[in-house]
N, C-alpha and C positions, 0 to 999 in steps of 0.2 A: 458127827455131822447131823444137823437137824433139818427136817423138811417141814416147811410151812404149808399148811393146807388153807387155801383161800376160803373165805366165808361165802356161803350161798346167799346171794342178795335177792333173788327172786323167789317168792313163795311157790310151793308146789301147786299145780293146777287144782282147782276145786272140783271135786266130783259131786255131781248132782244125780239123784235117782231119776231114772227114765220116766217114772210116773209124774214127778214134778215138772220135768221138761215138757210134758204133754199138757200141763195145766196153765192156761193163759193167765189166770189170776196170779199165780205164783210168779210167772215171768214178768208180768207188769209190775208187781210189787218189787221184785228184784231190780228191775230197771229204775223204778222210782227211788229206791234206796241208794242205788249207785249214783243217780243224778243228784240227789240231795247231798251225798258225801262230797261230790265234786264241787257243788255250789258252795258248801261250807268251806272247803279248802280254798276256793278262789276268793271268797269274802275275807278270810283270815289272811291270805297272802297280800291282799290289798291294804291290810292294816286295820281292818274293822272287825267287829264281832257281830254275831247274829242279833244281839241287842241293838247295835247301831242300825243294822238293816231294818229291824222292826220299826224303829222310830222313823226312819226315812220313808218307809212304806206308808205308815200312818199319815205322815205329813204330806205325802204325795196324793193321798186319797182326797183330802180337803184341808183347808187351812184350820189350824187350831190356834186359839187365842192365848192360852197359857200352858205352862209346863204341866199344870195339874190336869187339864183336859187331855193332854197327851198321855199322861200316866193313867188316867181313868180309862181311856180307850184301850191301852195296853193291858189293863187289868192289874196294875201295879200299886202296891202300897209302898210309897217311897219313904225310906228312912233318910237321915242326913247324907249318908254316903251315896245312896242312889240318886238323891236330888242333885248332888254335886256332879255325878257322872252324866246325868241327863242334861244338866246345864252346860257342862263342858262340850258334850256332843252337839247341842244346839248352837253353841257359840262357834264351834268349828264349822258347822254347816253355814251359819250366817256369814262368817268370814270368807268362806269359799265363794259365796254368791255376792257379797258386798264387802269390799275391802275396808269400808268405813267402820265396820263392826269389829275390826281387829284391835289388838292392844295398842295403846298410844305410845 
């Protein structure tokens, strides 16, 4: 007869030195990292990447005339694959806001 041992699914609690718990800068940084991880997870669960989010934020700040100005603002040197990814993202965004931009 064999006995199966269930896997432990929750990680053990993280122990933090008392000195660090007294340090507000450490606690703020830890809170910031936790918030960032949760935000990244939510963006990815929605079907987007941080690259998508960056483009949307840039577009939200002010209108951009061309894909090249968006790339320049993001500090990107676009190769053919990156240009295609940016174009696809912008097309998806346009289709969402204006159905006339969708495929015929």
